[in-house]
C-alpha positions as CSV (number, residue, x, y, z in Angstrom):
1,M,171.2,83.8,14.6
2,D,171.5,85.5,11.2
3,E,170.8,83.6,8.1
4,K,174.5,83.3,7.1
5,K,175.5,81.8,10.4
6,L,172.5,79.6,10.5
7,A,173.4,78.3,7.0
8,K,176.9,77.6,8.2
9,L,175.6,75.7,11.3
10,H,173.2,73.6,9.2
11,G,176.0,73.0,6.6
12,Y,178.4,71.8,9.4
13,I,175.8,69.4,10.8
14,E,174.8,68.1,7.4
15,K,178.4,67.5,6.4
16,M,179.2,65.5,9.5
17,P,180.2,61.9,8.6
18,S,177.3,59.5,9.0
19,L,177.8,56.8,11.7
20,P,180.1,54.0,10.5
21,T,178.3,51.0,9.0
22,T,179.5,48.8,11.9
23,V,178.0,51.2,14.5
24,S,174.7,51.5,12.6
25,R,174.5,47.7,12.4
26,I,175.2,47.4,16.1
27,L,172.5,49.9,17.0
28,E,170.1,48.0,14.7
29,I,170.9,44.6,16.2
30,C,170.7,45.9,19.8
31,N,167.1,47.3,19.2
32,L,165.9,43.7,18.5
33,P,164.6,42.1,21.7
34,Q,166.0,38.7,20.9
35,T,169.6,39.9,20.4
36,I,172.3,37.7,21.8
37,P,176.1,38.3,22.2
38,A,176.9,36.0,19.3
39,D,175.0,38.5,17.0
40,L,177.2,41.4,18.1
41,N,180.3,39.2,17.9
42,Q,179.6,38.6,14.1
43,V,179.6,42.4,13.4
44,I,182.3,43.6,15.8
45,S,184.8,40.8,14.7
46,L,184.8,42.5,11.3
47,D,186.0,45.8,12.8
48,P,189.5,45.3,14.4
49,V,189.6,48.8,16.0
50,L,186.3,48.4,17.8
51,M,187.1,44.8,18.7
52,G,190.3,46.0,20.3
53,K,188.4,48.6,22.3
54,V,185.9,46.1,23.6
55,L,188.7,43.9,24.8
56,K,190.6,46.8,26.3
57,L,187.5,47.8,28.2
58,I,186.8,44.4,29.7
59,N,190.5,44.0,30.7
60,S,190.8,47.5,32.2
61,A,191.1,48.3,35.9
62,Y,187.4,49.3,35.9
63,Y,186.4,45.7,35.9
64,G,189.4,44.4,38.0
65,L,189.5,40.9,36.5
66,N,192.2,38.5,37.6
67,Q,192.7,37.0,34.2
68,E,192.9,38.5,30.7
69,I,189.9,38.0,28.5
70,T,190.9,37.4,24.9
71,S,187.6,36.0,23.5
72,L,185.4,38.7,22.0
73,V,182.2,36.9,22.6
74,R,183.1,36.3,26.2
75,A,183.9,40.0,26.6
76,I,180.5,40.9,25.1
77,I,178.8,38.6,27.5
78,M,180.7,40.0,30.5
79,L,180.2,43.7,29.5
80,G,176.6,43.3,28.5
81,I,175.0,44.2,25.2
82,N,174.1,47.7,26.2
83,T,177.6,48.6,27.3
84,V,179.1,47.4,24.0
85,K,176.4,49.3,22.1
86,N,177.3,52.5,24.0
87,L,181.0,52.0,23.5
88,A,180.5,51.7,19.7
89,L,178.2,54.7,19.6
90,S,180.4,56.9,21.8
91,T,183.5,56.0,19.8
92,A,181.7,57.1,16.6
93,V,180.4,60.4,18.1
94,L,183.5,61.5,20.0
95,G,185.7,60.5,17.1
96,T,183.7,62.7,14.7
97,F,184.0,65.7,16.9
98,D,187.7,65.2,17.8
99,R,188.6,65.1,14.1
100,Q,186.6,68.3,13.5
101,A,188.0,70.3,16.5
102,G,189.4,73.6,15.4
103,S,189.6,77.0,17.1
104,Q,187.6,76.7,20.3
105,A,186.3,78.9,23.1
106,L,185.4,76.0,25.4
107,N,188.1,73.6,26.8
108,M,187.1,70.2,25.4
109,D,188.8,68.2,28.2
110,G,186.7,70.0,30.7
111,F,183.6,69.6,28.5
112,W,184.0,65.8,28.3
113,R,184.8,65.5,32.0
114,H,181.5,67.3,32.7
115,S,179.7,65.0,30.2
116,L,181.2,61.9,31.8
117,G,180.2,63.3,35.2
118,V,176.6,63.6,34.1
119,A,176.7,60.1,32.6
120,V,178.0,58.6,35.8
121,C,175.6,60.5,38.0
122,S,172.5,59.7,35.8
123,K,173.5,56.0,35.9
124,L,173.9,56.2,39.7
125,I,170.4,57.7,40.0
126,A,169.0,54.7,38.0
127,K,170.9,52.3,40.3
128,K,169.7,54.0,43.5
129,R,166.2,54.0,42.3
130,K,166.6,50.3,41.8
131,L,165.7,50.3,38.1
132,D,166.3,47.2,36.0
133,P,170.1,47.0,35.5
134,K,169.5,46.6,31.8
135,K,168.4,50.2,31.7
136,W,171.4,51.7,33.5
137,E,173.5,52.1,30.3
138,D,170.7,54.1,28.7
139,Y,171.1,56.6,31.5
140,F,174.9,56.6,31.0
141,I,174.8,57.3,27.3
142,A,172.0,60.0,27.6
143,G,174.1,61.8,30.2
144,L,177.3,61.5,28.1
145,L,175.7,63.0,25.0
146,H,173.3,65.5,26.5
147,D,175.4,68.6,25.7
148,L,176.4,67.6,22.2
149,G,174.9,70.8,20.7
150,K,177.6,73.0,22.4
151,I,180.3,71.5,20.1
152,P,179.2,73.0,16.8
153,L,178.6,76.4,18.4
154,N,182.0,76.2,20.1
155,N,183.9,75.0,17.0
156,Q,182.2,77.1,14.3
157,F,181.7,80.4,16.2
158,P,184.5,80.5,18.8
159,D,184.5,84.3,19.1
160,D,180.8,84.4,19.6
161,Y,181.0,81.5,22.1
162,V,183.5,83.5,24.1
163,R,180.9,86.2,24.3
164,V,178.3,83.6,25.4
165,I,180.5,82.5,28.3
166,E,181.4,86.2,29.2
167,T,177.6,87.0,29.1
168,C,176.9,84.0,31.3
169,D,179.5,85.2,33.9
170,R,178.8,88.9,33.8
171,E,175.0,88.6,34.1
172,R,175.0,85.4,36.2
173,I,172.6,83.6,34.0
174,P,172.5,80.0,32.8
175,L,174.6,79.3,29.7
176,C,171.5,78.3,27.6
177,Q,170.0,81.8,28.2
178,A,173.3,83.5,27.2
179,E,173.4,81.4,24.1
180,K,169.8,82.6,23.2
181,K,171.0,86.2,23.7
182,I,174.0,85.8,21.3
183,F,172.7,83.2,18.8
184,D,168.9,83.3,19.2
185,L,169.1,79.5,19.8
186,N,170.7,77.3,22.4
187,H,172.8,74.1,22.5
188,A,169.8,71.9,23.2
189,E,168.2,73.0,19.9
190,V,171.5,72.4,18.1
191,G,171.9,69.0,19.8
192,S,168.4,68.0,18.5
193,L,169.6,68.7,15.0
194,I,172.7,66.5,15.4
195,V,170.8,63.6,17.0
196,S,168.1,63.8,14.3
197,N,170.7,63.9,11.6
198,W,172.2,60.7,12.9
199,R,168.8,59.1,13.5
200,L,169.7,58.1,17.1
201,D,167.2,56.8,19.6
202,N,164.3,59.1,20.6
203,S,165.4,58.8,24.2
204,I,168.7,60.5,23.3
205,L,166.8,63.0,21.1
206,D,164.5,64.0,24.0
207,V,167.2,64.3,26.6
208,T,169.5,66.3,24.3
209,G,166.7,68.6,23.1
210,R,164.7,69.0,26.3
211,H,167.1,69.0,29.3
212,H,166.6,72.8,29.7
213,D,163.0,72.7,28.7
214,Y,161.6,69.7,30.7
215,E,158.6,71.1,32.6
216,N,156.1,70.7,29.7
217,Y,157.6,67.5,28.4
218,E,155.0,64.9,27.6
219,G,157.1,62.2,25.9
220,E,157.7,58.6,27.0
221,H,161.2,59.2,28.4
222,T,160.3,61.4,31.4
223,E,162.3,59.5,34.0
224,L,165.4,59.4,31.9
225,L,165.1,63.1,31.1
226,Y,164.5,64.1,34.7
227,S,167.5,62.0,35.9
228,V,169.8,63.8,33.4
229,V,168.3,67.2,34.5
230,L,169.2,66.5,38.2
231,A,172.6,65.0,37.3
232,D,173.5,68.0,35.1
233,F,172.8,70.5,37.8
234,F,174.6,68.4,40.5
235,V,177.7,68.0,38.3
236,N,177.7,71.8,37.5
237,E,177.3,72.7,41.2
238,T,180.1,70.4,42.3
239,E,182.3,71.7,39.5
240,V,183.1,68.4,37.9
241,G,184.7,69.4,34.6
242,F,183.5,72.5,33.0
243,S,181.0,73.0,30.1
244,G,180.7,76.8,30.2
245,N,177.8,77.0,32.7
246,R,179.0,78.7,35.9
247,W,175.4,79.8,36.8
248,P,173.2,76.8,36.3
249,Q,169.5,77.1,37.0
250,K,168.4,74.9,39.9
251,P,165.7,72.5,38.7
252,S,162.1,72.9,39.8
253,S,160.7,70.5,42.3
254,L,159.1,68.5,39.4
255,P,162.0,66.0,38.6
256,E,162.5,65.1,42.3
257,K,158.8,64.7,42.8
258,V,158.3,62.5,39.8
259,L,161.4,60.4,40.4
260,N,160.8,60.3,44.2
261,F,164.5,60.9,44.5
262,S,166.8,63.7,45.8
263,L,170.6,63.8,45.2
264,E,171.0,66.2,48.1
265,A,169.4,63.7,50.4
266,E,171.9,61.0,49.4
267,K,174.8,61.0,51.9
268,G,178.3,60.7,50.4
269,I,176.9,61.0,46.9
270,E,179.6,63.5,45.8
271,A,182.4,61.1,46.8
272,E,180.5,58.3,45.1
273,V,180.2,60.2,41.8
274,T,183.8,61.3,41.9
275,A,185.0,57.7,42.5
276,E,182.8,56.4,39.6
277,I,184.1,59.1,37.3
278,E,187.7,58.1,37.9
279,K,186.8,54.4,37.2
280,A,184.7,55.3,34.2
281,S,187.3,57.6,32.7
282,I,188.8,54.5,30.9
283,F,185.5,54.5,28.8
284,L,186.2,58.1,27.7
285,K,189.8,57.4,26.9
286,L,188.9,54.4,24.7
287,T,186.1,56.3,22.9
288,K,188.3,59.4,22.2
289,K,191.2,57.5,20.7
290,G,191.1,57.1,16.9
């Protein structure tokens, strides 16, 4: 990428609004091992918009409750601290990008459906591997945010990003390789800049930055990273949404070997993922509304 465009990209990322105080406080509280729902209740009750979203989520068809929940602290208890944390974080992230959306090469509805598919599939892998349920939401949020770096490239350089997608289709190469050809960097590298700028968890940083460069990864989030790698390929292959990558590169045998898990071996997994996406779409609707 030439210096002028690189400066424009860095300027765009640096000028992004910082995470709202409420969200930063929620992330801070949730990182404390002794956090209880009442702690979150104190913070969220001061943010009427977020409070409304928490109550809408617990009362949505996704949870299928027989009676309406009107107590915020009860909603937090029923949803779980990690789900509430992810709702707050996703609302802030998606709200920022929705407000900044301009001329685009990539259809954002297709992009977010792909992202939701990877989120749902990553969480499903965690479930099927019988991981601690407290970890499932970490897999969901990592999957949802893994492709964040595409958005600045798509928004700031729409003509160049059209060329990226055309190159990907014409040469039948993965999108990240086409990005390298046109920009001399890819969306994973841009995603790392965004996540670092927002000071998000290292787990999200590693997944965002290394999901196309995972084989030499030596960090502490290997299982999470490999799950997103498998989910990303599966969702691209089954054409859930569209994030520009019509020719995804099949992962090496390493992720399946390390995780001792294969999506292809799971009977009915495609129907399961589709059903979960439809249910979880309420999450995306809530986070994308201002």
